[in-house]
C-alpha positions in Angstrom: -30.0 -81.3 -22.2 -28.4 -80.6 -25.5 -26.6 -83.8 -26.4 -24.1 -82.0 -28.8 -23.1 -79.7 -25.9 -22.8 -82.6 -23.5 -20.6 -84.4 -26.1 -18.4 -81.4 -26.4 -18.0 -81.1 -22.6 -17.1 -84.8 -22.3 -14.7 -84.6 -25.2 -13.0 -81.6 -23.6 -12.8 -83.4 -20.2 -11.2 -86.4 -21.8 -8.7 -84.3 -23.8 -7.8 -82.4 -20.7 -7.5 -85.6 -18.7 -5.1 -87.0 -21.3 -3.0 -83.8 -21.1 -2.8 -84.1 -17.3 -1.8 -87.8 -17.6 0.8 -87.0 -20.2 2.4 -84.5 -17.9 2.0 -86.2 -14.5 2.0 -89.9 -15.5 0.5 -92.6 -13.3 1.1 -93.1 -9.6 0.0 -89.9 -7.9 -2.9 -89.2 -5.5 -6.4 -88.6 -6.9 -6.3 -85.1 -5.5 -3.4 -84.1 -7.7 -5.2 -85.3 -10.9 -8.4 -83.7 -9.8 -6.9 -80.3 -9.2 -4.9 -80.3 -12.4 -8.0 -81.4 -14.4 -10.1 -78.7 -12.7 -7.5 -76.1 -13.6 -7.4 -77.0 -17.3 -11.2 -77.1 -17.6 -11.6 -73.7 -15.9 -8.8 -72.4 -18.2 -11.0 -73.6 -21.1 -13.9 -71.6 -19.8 -15.9 -74.3 -18.1 -17.7 -73.9 -14.7 -16.3 -76.6 -12.6 -17.4 -77.5 -9.0 -15.5 -79.9 -6.9 -16.5 -82.0 -3.9 -20.2 -81.4 -4.6 -22.3 -83.0 -1.9 -24.7 -85.8 -3.1 -27.5 -86.3 -0.6 -29.0 -89.8 -0.3 -32.8 -89.9 -0.8 -34.4 -92.4 1.5 -38.1 -92.5 2.1 -38.4 -89.1 0.5 -35.9 -87.6 2.9 -32.6 -86.1 1.8 -29.8 -87.3 4.0 -26.3 -85.9 3.9 -24.1 -89.0 4.3 -20.9 -87.5 3.1 -20.9 -88.6 -0.5 -19.3 -86.1 -2.9 -18.9 -85.8 -6.6 -15.2 -85.2 -7.5 -16.0 -82.7 -10.3 -19.2 -81.4 -11.8 -18.6 -79.7 -15.1 -21.1 -77.1 -16.3 -23.6 -78.6 -13.8 -24.1 -81.4 -16.4 -21.2 -83.9 -16.4 -20.1 -85.8 -13.3 -16.4 -86.8 -13.2 -15.2 -89.4 -10.8 -11.5 -89.6 -10.5 -9.5 -92.7 -9.4 -5.8 -93.5 -9.1 -6.0 -97.3 -8.4 -4.6 -100.5 -9.7 -7.8 -101.5 -11.5 -11.4 -100.3 -11.7 -14.0 -102.6 -10.1 -17.7 -103.0 -10.6 -18.2 -101.0 -7.4 -16.7 -97.9 -9.1 -19.3 -98.2 -11.9 -22.0 -98.5 -9.3 -20.7 -95.4 -7.5 -20.9 -93.3 -10.7 -24.3 -94.6 -11.6 -25.5 -93.8 -8.0 -24.1 -90.3 -8.2 -25.9 -89.8 -11.5 -29.2 -91.0 -10.1 -29.1 -89.0 -6.9 -27.7 -85.8 -8.5 -30.3 -86.2 -11.3 -27.6 -85.9 -14.0 -27.4 -87.9 -17.3 -23.7 -88.2 -18.1 -20.7 -89.3 -16.0 -17.1 -90.1 -16.6 -15.0 -92.5 -14.5 -11.3 -91.8 -15.0 -8.6 -93.9 -13.5 -5.2 -92.1 -13.9 -3.2 -95.1 -12.6 -2.8 -96.7 -16.0 0.0 -96.6 -18.7 -2.4 -95.3 -21.4 -5.2 -93.1 -20.1 -7.6 -94.2 -22.8 -7.7 -97.6 -21.0 -8.8 -95.9 -17.8 -11.8 -93.9 -19.1 -15.4 -95.0 -19.0 -18.4 -93.0 -20.0 -21.9 -93.6 -18.5 -25.2 -92.3 -19.7 -28.5 -92.7 -17.9 
């Protein structure tokens, strides 16, 4: 993992998320923000997968329990999108669990339901 490349990806994701938020504002469904963010990132040349299955590993067995990563950018950065009143510790746990089971190092948790998007972005590194 090239940290400079990962930092560029996360910077572009955050910049794109800010652009989406400026245009749409808060109060929409997560799916609207996800599709707009995905569109902008693909437009910038990134490979973006959505609704990526995350199997749970239990006693060395992979189980599909229906967990999905909102966006996976360049097969490196996990993006979890929310549109809720406030982030809770369980949302952090969700991102960290996705990072662990997907064997990724960097994740972003973005809550679009805020006045200033900067207040709704958290970056996690394992």
